[in-house]
N, C-alpha and C positions, 0 to 999 in steps of 0.2 A: 563474109557472108552477106546475103541480102538483108535489108532492114526488116526485122520482125514486127508486124503490126501489133499493137497492144491487144491482148486478149480481152481486156476490159477497158473500154474508153473511159476518159475522165468523167467525173460527175457532171451531168448537164449535156454531155456530148451525145448521149443516147438515152432516150426516155426509158428504155428497158433495163438499163444498167445504172444502178445508183450506188453511191458510196456510203450511204447510211441505211440502216434497217428501218423500214417504215414503222411509224408508231403503232399501227394496227397490229403489228406482229410482235411488239415488245413483250407482251404478256406470255408468249409461248417460248421465250428465249431459253429458260432453264430446262424445260421438258425435252428440248431437241438440241441441247448444247452439244457441239462436237467434242471429239476427244482431245480437249485442251486441258491444261492444268486448271483445276477448279478454283474458284475464287472465294468460296465460302465453306468453312468447316471441313477442309480436306483431311484425309487420314494418310499419314506417311507410312509407307511399307517398303523397306529395302530400296529406298531412293525413288520410289514411284509414288506420285500423288494420285490418289484415288477419290472418286466421287460417284457413289451409286446413284445419286439423284440425277446427274448429268451424263453418266456414261463416259466420264472424262478421266484420262490419265496420260502420263508421259510414255511414249515409246522409247525404248533404249536406243542409243546411238548405233549399237551393233546391228540391230534389226533394220533401222532406217537406212544405214549405209549399205547394207547388203541388198535391200530391195532397190534402192536408187541406182546402185552400180549395175544391177541387172537390167533395169528398165531404161536407163539413159545410155544410148550406144553411139551417139554421133554428136559432133559439135553443133549440128543444126537442130537437134531435138528440142521440142518445147514440152514443158511438163506442168501438170496441175495437181495440187493437193486440195481437194474440195472441202476439207475440214482441218485447216492447218494448225489450229491451236497454238502450242508453244513454238512451232516452226521447225521441229527437228527434221522433218522430211525436206522442207525447203532449204534448210542450211546444207543438208547432205547433197541435195540436187545442185546447189550453187557450187559446192566444192567439186562435184563430179564434172560439171560443165567447164569449170575453170581448167581442170586437168585435161579436158578434151579440146581446149582452146575455144570454147564457146563464150557466149555473153549472157550470164545469168540475168542481168537487168532487163534483157529483152526476151528471155526464154522461160523464166520461172514465174508461175502464177499460183495464186491461192484464193480460197474462199473461206470465210469464217463468220459464223452466225453471232457469236458472243461479242458484243461491242467492246467491252472492257478488254477482253483477250485480244481482239483485233487491234485496238489502239496500241496496246503494249507490245505485241509481237511485231506488228508492221513497223513500228518505230525502231525496234531493235534490228530488224532485217534491213531497213534502209540505212541505219547507222553502220552496221557491221558489214553488210554485203552489197549495199547500194541498190537494193531492189526497190524500184519505185512504188510509192503508195498505190498508184493507179493499177498496179499489177495484183494488188491484194484487196479483193472485194469483200466488203462487210455486208453479208447478205445470207439469207437462207438458201442453201444449195438447191433445194427443191423449187425455188423461185427462179433459178437460172435456166433460161431456155438453151437447149442443145443446138445452137446455130452453127453452121459449118465454119464460120469465121472464128468460133471459139474452140474448135476441136484441136486437140494437141496430140503429140506423138506418144505421150505416156501419162497416165493418171496413177498417182501414188498416194499412200496415206493409210489412215486408220479410222474407219467410219464409226459413228456413235453406236454403242451397244445398248440401246434403250429398249427394254422389254415392252411388250404390247400393253402391259398394265399402266405404264407411265407414258405411253405413246399417245398423246392426247388426240381427240377426235379430229380437230381441225388440221393438225399436222399430218396425222395418219391418212386422212382423206386425200390430201394433196400428194403425199408420198406414194400412195398406192396408185393414184392417177398417173404419176410420172412413169411408174412401172408398166401400167396398162398401155401407155403411149408407145411403149417398146414391144407390146404384145405379150407381156408377162403378167399373169393374173396371180396376185398374192392375196392371202386371206387376212382378215383383221387381226389374226393371232400373230402376224409377222412382227418381228422386232425391227427396229428402224434401219439396221444395217442392210437388210435385204433389198428394199427399194433404193437405198443409197448406192449399192453396188450396181444395180440395173441402170440407174441414172448416170452413174460414172461412166459406164460403157458407152453411153450416147455421146460422151464428150471426147471420144478417142477417134483419131483418124484411121482410115483404112491402113492395115499393116501395123497398127500401133499396139501398145502394151498396157497391161494393168498389173500393178504390184501393190498388194494390200495385206494388212493384218486383219484377219477375220475370225469370228467365233467358230469353234469346232462344230457348231450346229450345222454348218454347211454340209458336213458329212453324214448327219443322221436325222436332223429335224425334218418333220413332214413339211412344214411351211417353207423350208429352204430348198426343197427339191426343184421348184420352178426356177430358182436362181442358178442352181447347178446346171439344169437343162439349158438355160439361156446362155450360160458361159460356154457350154460345148457347141452351141449353135453360132457363137459369135467369134470364137478364137480357134486357130488351127493347132495350138499347143497349150496345154494347161498343166502346171506343176503345183502340187500341194505338199508343203513341208509341215509335218507335225512334230511334236516334241514330247519326250518322256517327262521332262521337268517343265513346269508351267512358266510361260514367258512373263506372266503378271501374277505373282503369288497372292496378291491381295484381292484378286477377282475370283469369283466362284466359277466363271466360265473358262473352258479351255479355249485356246486360240491356235490358229495355224496361219501359215503364210501362203497366199495365193499369188502365183506368177503366171500370167496369161499373155500370149503373144500372137501375132498374125491376125489381127482383127479383120473380119470379113471372110474368114475361112471357118471350118468346123472340124470337130474331132469326135471320135466315139470312145475315147479313153482319157484318163488323167494319168500323169506321171506322179508317183508318190515316193517320198522318202521320210523315214522317221528318224529324228535326230535326238541326241541326249538333251540339249538345251541350247539357248541362243549362243553360248560360247562355242558351240560346234559349227556355227555358220562359217567361221574362218577356215574350216577344213573341207568345206564343200568345193569341189573342183568345178570351175566354170570354164567351158571350152571357148574357142574363138568365136563360135557361132552361138554362144550363150546357152548351150545345153548344160545341164547339171549332171554331175556324176553320181552314181549310186542310186538312181531312181529306178522304179519298176512300173510297168504299165498296169493300170487297173481299168477294166472295162466299166463304163458308166451305165450301161443298160440295166444290169442287175440292181444297181443302186437306185436308179430313177424309177424302176418298177417295184421297188421295196422288197426285192428278193434277197438282197444282201446289204450289208453296211460296210462303209469304208474300213472300219476297225478290223474286219475279218482279214484284211490284207496285212495286218501286223502278225498274223499267225504263220507258222511254217506251212509250206504248201501241202504236205501230207495231212496235217491237222485240218486245214481248210477243206480239202477234198473229202476227208472222212466226215466232217461235220455236215457238209452239203449232201452227202450220200445218206447219212443217217436221218436227216430231217425229212427225207422222202419215204422213210420206212413205214410199213403198214401200222405199227403200233406206236407211232410217235405223233403227238398232237401239239398244237399250240395251246397254251393255257386258256386262251380266249375261246377255243372250241368247246371247252368243258365248263367254263365258269365266266361270269361277268366280273370284271375287276373295276372298282370305282373308289372314290374317296369317301371317307366317313362324313358324318353330319358336321355342319358349321354352326357354332353357337353365336359367334360374334363377340362373346365375352366369356372365355373359358373359366376365368377365376370366379365369375358369378354363377354360372350354370353347373360347374363341377363342384361337388360338395364332399367334404370328408365326414366320417362318422361324428366327429366332435361338432362340426358345423350343423349337421342335421339335428343333433341333440339340442344344441343351443337355440336354434331357430324353430325347433319343433315342427319340422317339415314332415307331413304324413307320407308313409311309405308308398301310397298309391301314386304319388307324383315323382317317384324315383326309379331309375333303372341302373343296374350294374353296368359300369363303363370301364373299359381299359384304355389308357391314355398313351402308353409308351410301349414300344416293341421290346424294351428291356424286361418286360413282364413275361415274355414268352420263353418257355423251356420245352424241349422235346417237340413232339408232333402235335400235341393237343394242349390247348389252353383250358385247363380244368377249373372247377370251382375252387379247389385247393390252391391252384396257381393265382387265381383272382384274390383270394384271401391274403396270400403272402404279399402280392403286389400292393394290396391296400395299405399294408404296414409301411411299405417303402414309398408310398405316394405315387405309384405307377398305375394304379387303378383307383376308382372312386365311384361316386354316384352322379348320374346326370339328372338334372331337374327337367323332367319331361312332362309337359302339361298339354293336354288336349285343348284345342281352341274353344271347345264348347263346355269344358269342365267347370263344375262349380267349385270355386276356390275356398279353402279353409281360411279362417281368420288369421292363423299364423302365416300361411303362405301369402296371403294378401299383404301382410305387414312386410314380409321379406321382399316382395315385388315392389312395394312402395319405397323401400330403402334403395333398391336398385335404380328406381327412377330418380331419386334424389341424388344419386351418385353419377347419373348420366348414362347408365347402361342402356336405357331405352332409346337413347339417341345415337348409340354406336351404329355404324353403317349397316351391318347385317340385321340388326335388331329393328331399326326404324323402318325398314322396308317390309317388315312382317306385321301381320294382323292376326292376333295381338302380338306385340313385340316379344313376349316371353315364351311363345310357343315355337320350339326348335323343330324345323321340318326334317323330313328324310331320316328319321330315327327308326332303325330296324335291327333285328338280330341276324347278322350275316352267317353264312355257313363256315366262313373262315376269315383269317386276318393275314395280311402280308405287310411286312415292314418295307417302306419304300425308300428309305435312306439308311445306308449302313456302310461301315468300313470293311466289313467282311461279306459273308454270304447272307442275303436277305432271308429272314425267317418267314415260313408259311406254316400256319397252324390251323387246326380245326377249332371251332368255337364250342367246346364242351361246357363252358361256363354260362352260355346263353347271354353273353354280354353285348353291349353296343360299343361303337368306337367313333371318335371324332376324326377330323381330317388329318390328324397326325399319323394315321394308319390308312392303308388300303383295305377294303373289305371285299370279300368274295361271295358271290351268290351263284349256286349251281344253275346251269342252263336247263331249261325244261324241253323235252323230258330228260332227266338226269341220266347220263351214260356212265357216271362214275360217282362215287361218294366223296365227300370232302376228305375223309380219312385216306382214301386211295390217292387223292391228289397230293396230300401232305407227305405220304409215303414215297411217292414218285419224285418229289421235289428235290431231294438232296443228291441225286445222281451226278456223276461227272458230266453227263450231257447237259443237264439243266444248269449246272454251275458254269459251264462255258457259255451257254446260251444267255444267261443273265448278264455276263460281262459284255457280250456282244450287243444285246438289245438295250441295256441300260446305258447311262452316260455318266462320265466322271465329273465330279465337282471338286471344290477346294478341299484340301486336307485329305485327299485320297478317298473321299466319299463317293459311293455309287448311288445314283438316284434312278428309280424306276417309275416312270409315269404310268398311269393305268394302261394306256395303249401299248407301251413298251412291255409291261408285265404280261399282257395278253399275248404278245408275240413270243414269249419264252417257250422253249420246247420241254415237254414232259413225255416220258415213256410209260406206257400202261398197257397191260393185257388183261382182259376180263376172264380168261380161262384159268387164272391162278389166284382166284379171289381168296380161297382159304390160305394159301401160302402168303398172300399179301397181308392178311390180318395178323399172322404170326410174325411176319417181317416188321409190321408197324410197331408191335409191342417191343421187339428187340431194338429197333432204331430209336424209339422213344426213350428207352433206357439209356442207350449209348449217348444220345444227344444231351440228355439231362446230366450225364457224367462229364460232358465236355469232349467226348471222343468223336468229333465230327468226321474225321478221316475214316475211322472204322465204320461208322454209319454209312458213309458214301460207298465204301467197299462192299458192304452187305447189299445196299441198293443196286449197285452195279452188277453184282453177281446174279441177282434175281431178275432185274428189269432190262439190263443191257446184254449180259452174256447169255442167259437162258432164253429170254424172249426175243432178242434181236440178233442173237448169234454173233455178237461182237467178241473179239478175243481179249485177253488180259492186256495185250499191248495196245489194242484199240482204245480200251478204257483209259489206259495210261496216257495216250496221246491227247484224249479229250481233257483229262485232268491237268496235264502239263500246259495245255492251251489256256485253260481257265486260270491257272496260277501265273502264267506269263502276263496275261492281261491284268490280273489283280495286282501283281507286283508293279506293273507299269503305272497304274493309277495311284499306287501307294507313294509314288515319287512326285505326285502332283503338287505337294506343298514345298518341294525343293526348288531352288533357283538354279537355272543352268548357268 
């Protein structure tokens, strides 16, 4: 083969390419560390090293070898891992090229931000595989210009999963600028992987390939839609492999495998296959032209326009078609059409601002500075959260009293003493407290019309606020839109249908341990069926369902709701309702496997 020019010239040969990270960037190393084995206080989980601070962990050999075998197709191919960490992808790439009679020392390249990781891994790769140090750049990937001389046939790897909260301003600004250079506008809420993928694409030659481990957010997060759109405009073929069992059990995020080929072309669909776990990769048939068996086409237009989510294509075709038909029915609404869903108040120091009866008595806090608060969704029973429910929850510690002080209020002597104690303990310097004036006045405290649990292993509870309580950000709060078309009781009664159960699984997203999380915007997208011409029947139904739910008979409550709201009002059949319920259970059972290892 022809001599391959070094992708990264030796230090000093090119002022744009340096072998050491500039000192000015050293302070941001941790916040943007790539997915390499962490160096400080790692947590070991099933052989995977994890670090929430750096977004770092090992990728399994099975995953790395699968992606590399697909991406590297010729003895002439050059390959880049832009965050090589422990080197699992570069090792797999070297083995693949040796099999194809290539020269890894001339064709394998990597970039690594963490200097300690770079020194260790590059030394090992040179010793074991003879990959020259000059092929392994110690640099922030976002500092690397996408010059034509640096473009490769394949980019592989596992970009950093740094959430926007830890994605510092300086790094975020540069990362988003890189994406903007390619015509992709990302919001400040984007996690680090999003601009990382866009910048990676700029490093690929025409006709080249991208093979990466990515978060499942690619298929549902609003901020990720521009990335998916850019992928469809950059590659002629895109494959997404999802997994019933988590690839990385220690991470709360779901992950998927992205395989994109034919850079310079475009496509209007992605090919998708759902696998049991990474152990199933060995059973995926790869043809001579590198097509994968068992995939099915998914149009991207409905996903990019937010009309559908990728998860819907895990459902049987009949269920998916029925769901899409029903959501256009006259008496079917998005929850957000009827109510505003938001988070509860933020105290900044719950242990200080939430008080038990004994604490109130001990510190002699006047009642006028207290509000009944519910803190946990475990307090919810039935369709209504009543005063009796609040009293019972108080005994279990699931409800309590919020210290709610108007900024202009005249403080009692006892309350002043309690606040002084808080200052001595540093409560006033807590982040949310120190930005308030005065620090002890918790804002955005109101009595909502209803509550919604946003994190659950089962079906999220939606209840009316009969107790007149307030709630912190451990719960979602509902306020009816004005003018109100429906009561909070009607919404709660409409919530447990098989339609809404399926909609919740589609609109929410799975976390570790089989948890389902509903962000406020996701909750507002959930479907509810309601008809105003059966108001009297609804009131009777609400009483019966409240009783059934308090007895733990959720299935019977759903059957009663389906009979009234889906069969009588929407003219669905019993088998239609069964299809919707089966779809909900299929997705629920799938996320229940999230804590299992493939």
